[in-house]
N, C-alpha and C positions, 0 to 999 in steps of 0.2 A: 512128557512131564517126568521129572526125576522123583523117584520114590525114596525119600530120605529116611535114614534110621531115626527112631524116636529120640528126641533130645539133641539131634545133630545140629538143627538150626540154632538152638540156644547156645551150643558150643561155638558155632561159627560166629554169631553176632557179638560174642564177648570180645573179639579182636577189635571191633569198632570202637570200644571204649578207649583203647590206647591212642588211636588216631586223634580222637577228640581232645584227650588230655594234653597232648603235646601241642597240637595246633592252636588251641586257645591260650595255653601258657605262654606262647610266643608273644602275645599281646601285652603280657606283663614284662617280659624280658626287653621289649622294645623301649619303653620309656626309662627303664632302669639302666640299661647300657647306654642309652642316649645321654642321660645325665652323667653317668660315671665316666664315660669316655669322651664327653663333649662332642657328640655326633650331630650332624644336621638331620632334619627330618627325613630327607631322601636317603641318607646313609643308614639311618636306623631301620628303614624299610628293607634293607638288605637282609635282615633277619628273616623276614617273610620270603624274600626272593630266594635265598639259599635253600630254605626248607622246601618250597614248592617246586623250584626248578629241579630238585633231586628226583621228583616224580618223572619229569621229562627224561632225564638221563637214564633212570632205571627202565623206563618204558622203551627207550631207544635201544638200550642194551638187550632187553627182552626180544624186541623186534629183530635186531641184527643177529643175535645168536640163533633164534628160530630160523632165520633165513639161511644162515651158514649150515646149520644141521639139517635143514629141509624138513623139520618137524617141530611142532609146538613144544615149548619147554615144559609147560605144566602137564601136557599129555604124556610126556616122557617121565618127568619126575614124580608126577602124582600131585594132587592138590594138597594133601596133608604135608608132604615133604616141602612143597613150595611155600606154604604158610609158615612152617617151622623155620626154613632157611631165611625168610624175610624177617622174622622176629629176631633171629640171632644177629643178622646184619644191623638191625636197629639197636640192639643191646650194645654192640661195639661203639656205636655213635655216642651213647650216653656216657661212656668212659672219658670222652674228651672234655666233658664239663669240669672235670677235676683240674687239669692244667689250664683250661680257659679261665676259670674263676680265680685260680691261684695267681695267675700272671696278668689278669684283667686283659686278656687277649681277645679282641673282637674276631680275628681270623680263626682262632681255634673254636670259638663259640659257633660261628656259622659253619665251620667244617663239621663239628659234631652234629648240628642240626641237619646238615646235608646228608650225612651217613644215615641218620635216623630216617630221614625222608626216603633215602634210597631203598631201605628195607621195607618201608611202608608201600612203595610202589609195587613191589612183588606181591605183598599181601593184598593190596587193592585189586590187582589184576585177577587174582584167584577168588577173592571173597565176594566181589560184586556179582559176577555171573553165577556163582554158586548159589547165592541168596535168591536170585531170580529163578533159577532152575529147580530149586528144592521145593517144588509145588507147582501150582498152575501158573505158567508164565504170564497169563492175563492179569494176575494179581501180584506180579513180581515187584512192581513199584511200591506196593503196600508192605511187602516183606522188607524191602530196602528202607522204607520209612521206619519200620520197627527196629531194624538194625541201626538206623540213624538216630533213633531215640536213645539207644544205648550209647552210641557215640557221644551224644550230647549230655549224658550224665558225666562223661569225662570232660567235656568242654565247660560244664557248669562248675565242677569242683576244682578243675585244674588251675584256673587263675587264682582261686581263693587259697589253695594250698601253697602254690608257688609264691604268691604275694605274702602269705603269712610267714613262709620260710625266710623271705628277704626282709620284710618290714616288722616282723613280730618282735624283734629285739630293739626296735627303735623307740625310745621314749621321748618325752617332750624335751625339746631343746637339742636333741641329737640329730645331726643332719647328714652323717655319713651313711653310705650304703655298703653292706657287707655282701659282696658278690660271691664269696665262698659259701654263702647260705644256700645257693642254688644247687650245690652238690648233692645234698641228701635226697631231696625229692626225685632228682633225675637218676641217681644211683639205685634208689628203690624201684623206680620205673624200669631201669635196665634189668634188675633181678626179676621183675615181673615178666619182662619179655622172655627171659630164659625159661622160666617156669611154664609160660604159655606155649613156648615152642615144644617143650616135652609133652604138654597136654595135647596139642594138635597132632603130634607124631603118632600118638596111641589112641586118638579119638575115633568116633564113628562117623565123622564128617566124610561125605563121599569123596573118593579119590579120583573119580572121573565124572565128566558131564556127558550124559547121553544126548547126542545130536544127530540130526538128519543130514546126510551128505548131500551136497549140491553138485551140479555139473561142473562148476569152476573151482572145485576144491584144490585141484592141482595147478591152478593158475598162479602167477607171481603174487607175492604177498601184497604188493602195492595195488594190485587190481581190486582189492577190497574197497578201495576208495571210490569205486564206481557206484557204491550204494550211497545215495545222497542223504539218507537219514543218518548215516555214520559220518560222512564228511562235514555236513552242516552241524551235526551233533558235536563234533570235535570242537568247533568254534563256540558252540553253545556252552560246553563244559568249561572252556577257557574263560569265557566271560562270566559265567555263573560263579565259578570259584573266585574269579577276580573281584567281582562286586561284593561277595560275601566277606572275603579276607580284608580287602582294602577298607570297607566300611568300618570294620572292627579295629583294624590296626592303626587307622588314622583318628579314631575316636578319642584316645587319650590326649593327643595334641589339640584337637578341637576343644575339649573340655578345659585343658590348661589355658588356652588362649582366650576363650570366650566366657568361661565361668570361673577360672582361677583355681581349678581343682589340682591338688598336688598329686605326685606319683603314687603315694600310699593310699589315696582315696579313689583310685581308678577301678580297683578290683571288682567291686559289686556291679559296676556298670558294664564292664567287659563280661563278667559272669552272666548278667542278664541278657546281653546280646546273644551269647552262645546258648543260654537256657531257652531263648526264644526259638532256636532251631529245635530243641528238645520238645518244646510245647507243640510246635507245628507237626513234628514227626509223630509224636504220641497221638495227636488228633487223627492223623491219617492212618496210623498203624492199626486202629481198631478194625479196619476192613480186612486185615490179614488173618484174623482169628476165625476159626470154624465154629461160629456161634450164631444165634438167631439174630434176625434183622433188628428186633426190638432192643436186644442187649447191645448190639453194635452202636445203635443210636445213642444209648445211654453212655457208653464208653466214649463216644465222640465228644461228650460234654465233660465227663468225669476226668478223663486222662489229661487234658490240657491244664486243668486246674490242679491236678495232682503234680504235674511237672512244675508248675509255678510254685507249688508248695515246697518242692524239693529245693528250688532256688532260694526261697525265703528262709528255709530251715538252715541250709548250709551257710548262708551269709550271716544269719543271726548267731549261729554258733561261733562263727569267726569274729564276732563282735562288731559287725557293720550295722548301721541304722537301716532298717528295711521298710519302715512305715511309709516312706516317700514313694515307694514303688507300687502301692495299691492302685493308683489311677491307671497303671499299665494294664489292669484287668479289662478295661474297656477295649483295648487293642486286641486282647486275647479273644473277646467276643466277636470282633470283626473276623478274626482268623477262623473261628468255629463256623461262622456263617458262610465264609468262602469255601471251606472244606465241604460243607453240606451241599452247596450249589454245584461244586465240581463233580460230585457223585463218584469220586475215586477214579475218574477218567484222567489219565496222565496228560492228555493233550489239553483238556479243559483246565486242569489244575495249573499247568505250566503257563497258559495264557492269562488266567485270572490273577495268579500270584505275581506274575511279572508286571502287570498293570498296577497292582497294589504296591509293589516295590517302587515303581516310578513315583506314585503318589506320595509314599512315605518320604522318599528322598527330596522331592520338591518342597514338602512341608518343612523338612529339616533345613533346607537351603534358605528358604525365605522367612522362616520364623526365627525365634531367638530363645536363649535361655534353656530351661528344662524342656520346653516344647520341642525344640530342635533335637535335644539329646534323646528324648523318648521316640521321636520320629526316626532318627537314625538307628536306634536300638531295634525298632520294630522291623527293620529290614531283615533281621534274623528270622522273624515269623514268616516272612514271605519268601525267604530263601530256603526255608526248612525242607520242603519236599521237591525242590527243583532238581537236585541230584538224582533221586530215584526216577523221576519223570524223564529226564533227559537220557539217563543211562538205559532205561527200559526201551525207550523209543529208538535210541542210537544203535542198539545191537539187535533190534527186531529183524528177523528174517535172515540172519547171518549163518545159521546152522552150525556146521562143524568149524567155522571160522570165527566163532564167537570170541574165543580167547584173544585172537589177533585184534579183533575190533575193540575188545575190552582194553588191551594194552595201549591202543591208540587214544582211546578216551582218557585213560589214566594219564597218558603223556601230557594231555592238555591241562592237567591240574596246575601246570606252570603258570597259568593265568593268575593264580593267587600271588605269585611273586611279581610278575610284570605289571599287572594292574595296580598293585600296591605302590610299587616304585613310581609308576606314572602319576598316580594321584599325589604321592609324596612330593614329587618334583613340582607339580602344578600348584601345590598348597603354599608355595613360597609367595610372599606378598607382592613380589615383582610380577607374578603371573595371575592366578585366580584367587589366591588366598585359601586358607584352610576350609572355609565354609562352602565357597563356590566350587572347590575342587571335587565336591560330591556330584557334580554334573557328569563326571566320569562314570559313576554308577548308573546314572539315568540312561546313558548311551548303552551300557551293558544290558540293562533290562529291556531296552527297546528291541535289541536283536533277539533276545529270548522270546519276546512276544511274537516276533516275526517267525522264528523257528516253529513255534507252536502252531501258527497259522498255516505254514507251508507243509509241515510233516504229515498232516492228516491226508492230504492229497497224494503225497509221495508214497505212503504206505498203502493207500487204496489202489494205486496203479500196480503195486506188487502183490495185490490180493492178500495183504496182511491187515487183519481187522482188529488189531490190538486195542485201538481206541474204543471201539464199540464193546469189545469183550470186557474191558475194564470198567465199563460204565455201570456203576452200581456197586455198593458195598456188599 
């Protein structure tokens, strides 16, 4: 177990905010550039594709350079330098938003997002295993949930801020979109990346992870794939990120076609989808605090409603009508009950939430109107803790090869791009149509439920008892 300096975890998880801000803001850029440049739904999904495939390229570069040097990059650079370098790479990407918006260039836009994502890949490779190891690994999924809760503060306010920047100056009767308005929020974000890089360089975040060496540490890098929890976990990450991103990024088109919602009215719904991940992660994060069981139980109820309150406050300040979202609290109660039943066990939580995700998508597919919209948005609740669950299970037992395993899992974030484009293509009326295209997400959740079922036996054969260790907040 890594003994982290006081306050180091708080410093580390601040980086998760940036990932959320950019990822969720993409869902505002998609309908805006789709309309401004007259793109098809499939073409518009290339925004998600470029951003998430960057994680794959970054992870492959990490893997290749480590293989050439015959040593792990982060173990050589140090985690603080690695995080700082990743932030500076992302800052360079934000600069491309200036020429992209000035010339209405789709190519420059997705190039900028690609570079931002490239920097994020290095940050993710370092930050996720650090969060798991900065304390008892048995509760690593709960610390990742806490970090994810900070991530989703960014996902909640990102769409609102970017939408306000783009649509804030549009009055009644004005129909043009000012693409140059995206420059300010992304340039501010770039400056924040640079400041955060300096902060991490001189922070107390651990520079190394203490690991136990194993007999095959000197084996080829690809031999790590012999661990089925990792190889199956890679596909699980691919499909998890895929269903999460595609559900949100296709939601604007669904609302436009089925409800007649305009581009400037999408922001609060996109914001609530991503706020749903914050609600779920805050619920689970209570287990990461060193407090009494009684107080944890109370926080399990208080924190999700506090997260919902943040969503309501931010959108009310932005001038959006929020009273229509009160019925969503019923779905929050379902989430709280599911979290209680899972007992913080990553295997139980992964299985239960995947089954609830399937249920939500089926309701959205076969219902209509706002019932469908609420059902699709609730997918965010049930995706909320799947990342920490899969990540914790995927790197379990890897020892000193944890960073390599982490890079392979981060590589599979590309699912956010591939699954989004796949659903976007199938959403054409010549195929499934926008509503039935959500069957893609059903298939993704089905595999995640299967992974949860299989991984318990896999870890047991390796004498890894993480499932039982994590059972209980």
